[in-house]
N, C-alpha and C positions, 0 to 999 in steps of 0.2 A: 388229517383233521381229527380222527379218533384219538390218536396218540396225544395231540395237543390238548384236547378236551380232558383226557384222563389225567394229564399232568396238572392242568388247572384245577381239577377236582381234588387231586391229592394235596395241592398247595392250600386250597381253601379249607379242606378238612384239617390239615395240620395247624392252620392259623386258629381255627375254632378250638382245637384241642388245647392250644397254648394260650387262649385268650385270657382266662382267669380274671374276668371283670373288665379288663381293658388292655389292649395290646401294649407291650413295652416298646419304647423308642418310637412312638407313633407320631408321624409328622402332619397328619391331616388337620384340617380346620372344619368345624361344624357350623351349620346355619340353623337357627331356630326359625322355621318357615311359617310362623304364625304369631299373632298377638290376639288379645281379646276381641272377639266379634269380627275376625278377619275372614269372613265367609267368602268374599270375592278374591282377595289377594291369595288366599290359601286353598282355593279350589284345586282339586287334583289336576284338572285340565290346564289351569293357569300355571301351576308349578311345572308341569310337564313341558309346557311351551317354552320355558326358560332353561331347559336342561342343557342346551349347548353352552350357554353362558355360565350357569351355576357350576357346571362340572369342571370348569377351568380353575375354580377357586375353592370349592368345597368337596370334601370326601364323604361327609355325612350331612344329612338333612333330617332334623327332628320335626315331625308333623303332628297335628292334633290326633287325639284318639279317634279312630275311624269307625268304631262300632256304632250300630244303630241304637239310638236312645228310645225310651218309651214315648217321649214327647214327639219325636220325629215319626215313630211308628203310628201313633194315633192321630196326630194333627199336622205333621210335616213341619213342626216348629223346630227351628235350629238352635242348638246349644253347642258349647265348645267340647262336649264329650266327657265332662267330669261328673256326669250323672249316668254312668254306664248301665246298660240293660242287656243288650244282645252281645254275645262274644264271637259268634260265627257269621252274623249278618253285617256286612260292612258297606251298606248303602245308607248314607246319612247326610249331614249338614254340608259336607264338602264335595259331594258327588256320589256317583254310583260305585258299586264294588268293581265293576268292569273298568271304570275310569281309574280307580285306585290301583288296580293290578297293572294297568297300562303304564301309569306313572312310575310305579316301582320298577317295572321291567325296563323302561326307557332309561331311567337313571342308572340302573344296574349295568346296562350295556356300556355306559359311559364312565364306569368305575366309581359310582357314587352309591352309598348305602343309605337306606331310609330307616330312621329310628321311630318306632311307634311310642306314643304316649300311653303307657300301660297303667290303668287305674284299677287296682285290685284291693285297695284298702277298704273300699265300700262299693256298694252296688244298689241300683234302683229296681224296684218292682215294676212289673209290666202293667198291671191294672190297679194294684194296691201298693201299700208301702213295702210289702214283703214277698210277693209272688214272683220269683225269678223264673224266666222261661227255660224250659228244657230244650236242648238244641242238639241236632245231629247234622253233620255235613260230611259226606264221604265217610271216611273211616274215623272221623272225630265225633265224639259224643260226650255231652255233659248232662247230668241229672241232679236236680236240687231237692232237698227235703222241704216240700211245700205243705207238709202236714204238721210237723213239730218244730219246724224252722230252727233246726239244730245248727245250721250254718251261719246263723246270725248271733252276734254276741248278746248275752243276756243283759248286759248293762247298756245296750243300745237304747236310744231314746224312744224307740217304738214301744218298749214295754212300759213307758210312763205316759204314753199317748194311745192306749188301747182303744179308746172311743173313736179314734180317727180311722181305724182299720179293722179291729177285731169284732166285726159285726157280721150278720148273715152267715154265710158259709164259714167264716173265720171266727165266729163267736166262741169265746172261751180260749182262744189261741194266744200264744205269746212266743217270743224268741227264747230258745232253750240252750243256746250255745254257751261256751265258757266266757269268762270275763275277757274284755279286750286286752291285748298284750301291748298296746300303745295308747297314743292319744285318741280321744273320741272325735269323730267327725260328725258334727251336728247337721244333718241334712239328708243323708241316705244311710242305708243299713251297713253297719260295720261288720265285715266278714270275720268269722271265727277261724283264724289261721291255724288253730290247734286241731281243728276238725279234719279227719282224714279225707272226707268227701270234698271239702273245700280245697284242700291241698291238691288232690288229684284233678279236680276241675281246672284249677289254675295252671297246673302242669300241662294239661291238655290244651288249654287256651294259648299259652305262650308258645307251645310247640306248633300250633296251627299258625300263629303269626309268622314264625320263622319259616316253616317248611311248606306251608300252603300259600300264604300271601306273599312271602318273599322278603319280609323285613329282615334287617341284619342285626337288630338289637333293640333294646328297650330303654326308655326313660320312665322310671317308676315314680308315680305320683305319690305324694304325701306318705313317705316311708316312715315318718314318725308315728304313723297310726298303727304299726304292728312291729313286732320284733324283727331286727335285722337278720336273724337266723333264717327266717322264711324266705327272704330274698336269696340267701345261699342255697336253700333247698330247691327253689324254682329254677335258678340259673344252673345249678349242677345238673338238673334234669334236662333243661332245654339246650344248654351250652351255647348261649349267644356270644357273638364276637365282641359286642359292645353292650355294656349295661351301666347306667348312671342313675343314682337315686337323688330325689329331691329331699335331702335332709336339711330343712330350712332352719339353720341355727348359726349364729355368728361365732360360736365357741369352737375353736380349733380342736380341742381335746375331745369334745362331744362328737364332732364330725368325724374325726379320726377313729373314735371308738365305734361309730356306726359302720364304717368301712371294715374295721376288724371284725365286727359282729357278723359280717356276711361270710366269714371263712367256713369252708368245708374241707376237712382233712388238712387244715392249716393253710389253705390257699384262699386268698381274697377273691370274692365272686362279683364285686361291683365297684365301680368308681362312684364319686359323689360330686355334685355341684359345689364349687368352692365358695359357699356363702360367707365364710370368714373373710375371704379376700374381697367379696362384693362390698361389705361394709367399710373396709379399709380404702377401697377405690372411691367410694362416696366421700369419705373424710379427706382423702388426698386431692382428688381431682375436682371435688365439689366444694371443699372447705380449706384447702391449702395445708392440711396436716400431713405433710409428706413423710414424717417420721413413722407414721403408722404402717407404711409399706415395708418396714423392717421387722414388724411383729410377725407372729406365727400364723401361717395359713397353709393350705395343702400344697399350693404350687411352689412355694419356696422351701419345702421340706424334701430332702433327697429320697426319703423312704416312701413318700406319698404323692409326689408330683405326677407319677404315672397315673394315679387315680383321681387327679384333679381335673375337673371340667370347669374352666374359668369363663366368666361372663361379666358384662357391664350391666345389662338389664335383661329381664325376661318378661313374659306376658303379665306376671303378677306384680313384680316390682315396678313395671312401667306405669301401672295405674294406681300404685300405692305410694306410701310416704317414703319408700326406699329408692325411688327413681332418681337417677343422676340427671341434673338439669342442664349442665354446661360442660364444656371440654370433653365432649363425647368421643371425638376422633382421637384425642390424646389418650383417653382411657382405653380405647380399643387398641391403640398403638402399644400400650403397656401389656395387655394380655397377649398380643400377637408377638411380643418380644420375649415374654416369659415362658418357662417350662409349663407343663400342663397342656390340655387340649382346649384351645379357645373356641367358644360357641358365640357366634355373632348373632345379633337380634335383627329380625327382618326390617322393622322400621329404620334402624340405623343403616342397614344395607341399602334401603331405598333412598334415604336422604344423603348418604355420604359414600356412594358406591365408588367414585373415582379414588378417593383417599384410601378406602378400605381395600380396594383391589391392589393398590401399590404396596400397602402394608403386608398383605398376604404374600405377594410376590417377593417382598424382602425377606419374610420369614422362610419361604421356600429356598430362596437363593443362598441363605446362610445355613440351611440345613438344621433349623431349630426343631426339636421334637419335645415330647412331653417329659423327657428326662434329661434335657440339656443342662449344662452346668452354668449356674449363676456365678460369674467371675467377681462382680462387686456391686454393691448398692450403696450409694452415697446420697444422703438427704440433708436438707437444711431448710430454713424458711424461704430460700430462693427457689427450691424445687428438688428434682430428683435426677440423678445420673445412674443409669442401670446398664450393666454390661453382661451379656449372655453369650456363651460360646456354643456354636452349632457345629455340625459335622463338616461344613464347608467354609466356615469363617465365623466372625462375631458380629453381633449387633450392639449398638450403644444408643440408648434412648435418653434424651436430655429434655427436661420439661421446665416450663415457666421461665424463670430468670437464672436458672443454674448455668454455670459456665464450666468448661472442661477443655483440656488440650485435645484437639481432634487430629493430631498428627497420626498418620497411619490409617485414618478413616476417611470415607467419602460420604457425602450427604446422599441419603437414599430417598427419604420422604420428609416433607415439611408441612406442618399444619398449625392450627391454632393451639398455642401453648406447648408445642413439642417440635423437636427435630429428631429424626431417626437416622443414625449413621451406620454404615456397614464397613467392616475392615476392608482394606484395599484389595485383598485377593478375591473378594466376593463379586461375582458376575451380576451386575444390575440390569442386564439387558431386558429381563422380564418386567422389571419395575418401569424402566424407561419406555417400554412398549405400550403401557397403559395410557389411553387417550381419553378415557371417560372423565367427565367433570362431575362434581357433586351437585345434586338437585337442590340442596339447601346450603346456605353459608352459615357457619356457626357465629353467633354474636361474640364480639370481642370487647365491647364497651357497655357500660351501664346505660339504661334507658335515659333519654333526655329529660324525663320528668324528675330525675333525681338531682335536686339542687341543694347545696349546702350554703347556708347563710353565714355571714361573718361571725366568727367566734362561737358557732353553734356546736353543741353536742347532740348527735342524732344517729339514727340507724334506719335502714330501709329494709323492707321485707316483701319478697315476692310470694304471693299466696298460691299454693299448689292448686291445680285445677280441680282436684278431687275433694277439696275442703267444701263442706256445705256452708255457704255464706248467707243463706236465706235469713233475713232479719238479724244478721250478725255483723259485727265490726271486728277489726283486728285490734288487739290490745298488746301492750308490751309490759314485761316484768324484767327489771334490770336491777342488779344488786352487786355489792362486793362485800368484803369482810367487815366493813364498818357502817355502810349505809345502804338503804334501798332508795333508788332514784325514780321510782314509779308509784309513789303514794303509800307504799308499805302495806297495802291490802290487796290480796289476790282477787281478781286476775290482772291487776295493774291499771295503767292509764290507757285511754283510747287513742289510737293512732289516727293519722289523717291519710285518706286515700289521695295519692298524687298523680296516678296515671296507670299505664299498662306497660308490661315488659315486651320484649321482642316476640315472645310466643303467645301474647294475648292475656297472660295472667295479670291480675291486679297487683299494683305496687302500693304499699302503705309506708308512711314515714312516722317514726317516733322522734319527738324533739324534747329534750330535757328542759324542765322548768324548775327553778330553784325551790319553788313551793312544794314540789313533789319529793324533795329530798328528806328522808326520814332516817333517824338513827336505828340501826339494826345490826345484829351480829350473825355471822355465817361462816361456815368453814371453807367456802369457795366463793367464786364470783362468776358472773355470766349474764346472759340475756335469753329470754324466752319470748316468743311470739305465740299468741293464742287467739281463739275466737270465742272464749267463754262469755256467757251472758252474765253470770254471777259466780260466786265462790263455790256454789254447790252444783254447778252445771256439769252433769256427767256425760253429756253428748258433745262436749267441746273437742276441738282439734288443737294440738299444740306441737311446737318443736321440742326437740330435746334441749338440755342445757347447752347453750352455744357460747363459745368464747367471744367476749365483747371486744370490738375495736371501733373507736369513734369513726363515724361516717361510713361504716361497713354496709355492704349490700348483701343481704342474707337470703338464702333459700332453705329448704328443709335440711340440706346437707351441711349447712354452715355458711361462713362468709365466702362469697364468690369473688367480689372485688371490693376495693376501698374507693368510695366515690370521690373523695378529695384527691387521692392519688391519681385516679383515672382522669379527672377533669383538669388538674393543674400540673401533673407530673411531679408533685411534691408530696411526700408522705405527711409531713407536719410543717406548719408554718411557725417560725420563731419570730416573735414580735420584739423589736428593739425600740425603745422609746425615742432615741435620737439616732437618726440614720442620715448620713451625709448625702446618700443617693436620693435625690428628689424626683428622679425620672419615673415615668409610667411604663409598664411592660405588659404585653399581652401574655396569655397563658402558654404560649410557645417560647417565651423568653425574649421576644423581639422588643427593643426599646422604641417607644412612640415619641413623636416630636413634641407632644403636648398632652394635657389631660384629655382623655377620650370623651367625645360627646355621645358616642353610641352606647346604648345600654349593654351591660355585660359584666363579667368578672375580670379584674385586672390585678396586677401586683404593683403596689406603691409603698415605698419606704419599708420594704421588707415584710409586708403583710398583704393578704388578699382583700381586695376592696370591691364591693358591688356598686357599679354605677347604674343608677335607676333613671 
């Protein structure tokens, strides 16, 4: 037993020494084990109770910041940990420190590592804006300058709000650190990472997380807030096996530049979430723009796929305008087929566990890792065909209406908008052994409230749940290179609320009126939905410029479905003035014996007719 333990220790030590930000040829899948306000689902005891199941599918679980906040210290009020105060006290919103340690240990024995959400861009004071608690735990100790506040950036907002805190014992005080080396975080104190004491305290903190609590790595929050070089300094000191930064930017070159910025002695020290891919997933799976999956992102770059942590949604995008609304399983099938390390989102796991389990098993069966080879990517307006070669075989993902010769492949997993095939030599027994069903069924059709009248030019918009619609209505702005079709004055014409979507979101309809057509000149064309009260409303919400298609059903991501195509199976109706076929047909193409007496939509003499 002693010899076995020694061998295991040597193996783990070697892995850490070779980690360099993220292991090469890594086959594991990660789970984000929380979402905003998931205080019940993400309790340490609740996660631990699922260890037997989760360990079969995930090798890493990213959990919320576990440190005690000042709000919890004083009043027991729960927050998600992005207001960090204590670094050594880990009794907080999700359970006691003893429960945390038990959870980490339980997962560790089952081969699963826990990733801590590390928030070192900023820090909250204990009693005021600026007083950080000095802490000692065993051999670990950190001390802050609570006299001159040299650990806080001098361009932090606390220096422009002295009346809020610089009174009494703090009268005449202010932050005296250097200027921030990144973006300002308006909410808590921005730490001065150029300060030697701050650097040492963070090194001590991350060492404590690894070597005392038992975390295996870090997810660094808001890394745009300070120079990437400091991530390199902290990781070179702590040597975590896994590190991933939240560099929230859709620009591939900037994200790649951040990864390179973490280098120490020429070696990359951290991976990054593949935000460039996230936006392309939204455009492709949410808006049908499949060609965007050929553009540059981390996971399809042979030099950086090792450092790509891919995802469909996370706690922030889930509640913001970047959430993917539909085709969620298809999007997860995509990241589970691609190189990079896929990070699945807890709400998706809860809703679509059966499908996701099969997809994970298919990835394992084919031996796909974070540096697997992309054999081919074919895109068209019909969808995507993606082939990726693993160590044990290949996977082929086919989405939407795309077609491909499947000779030499076997169907592994099928779901809404996708089919995943595995090459014939891949053993799919693990996929076939999954018996779980999904808790939810993804919608495949537009809501019944979406009705297109004869000859109508229109569009439908599903309002995101996070839009503030108090005393507001949805308006539409539609234009092309010659005309504006919505009155010519921003924010456009008022739409009509027609019902609700499958998820409970309100659905509004814009219908073109000839009187709204105004001569205008523009360099492009499109459609925008917004809730502006007037042209000067600076609190409005609005979509991006979206491609217009008549009778389209839109979400924030773009057009999800074409209502006319969905309800009739016909993309466009060509009207012929004289048609020898005088029969009536239903929308399934079945010929009726006579003109229908029941209300509905029918096909007669080559056009769609509404019988009222």
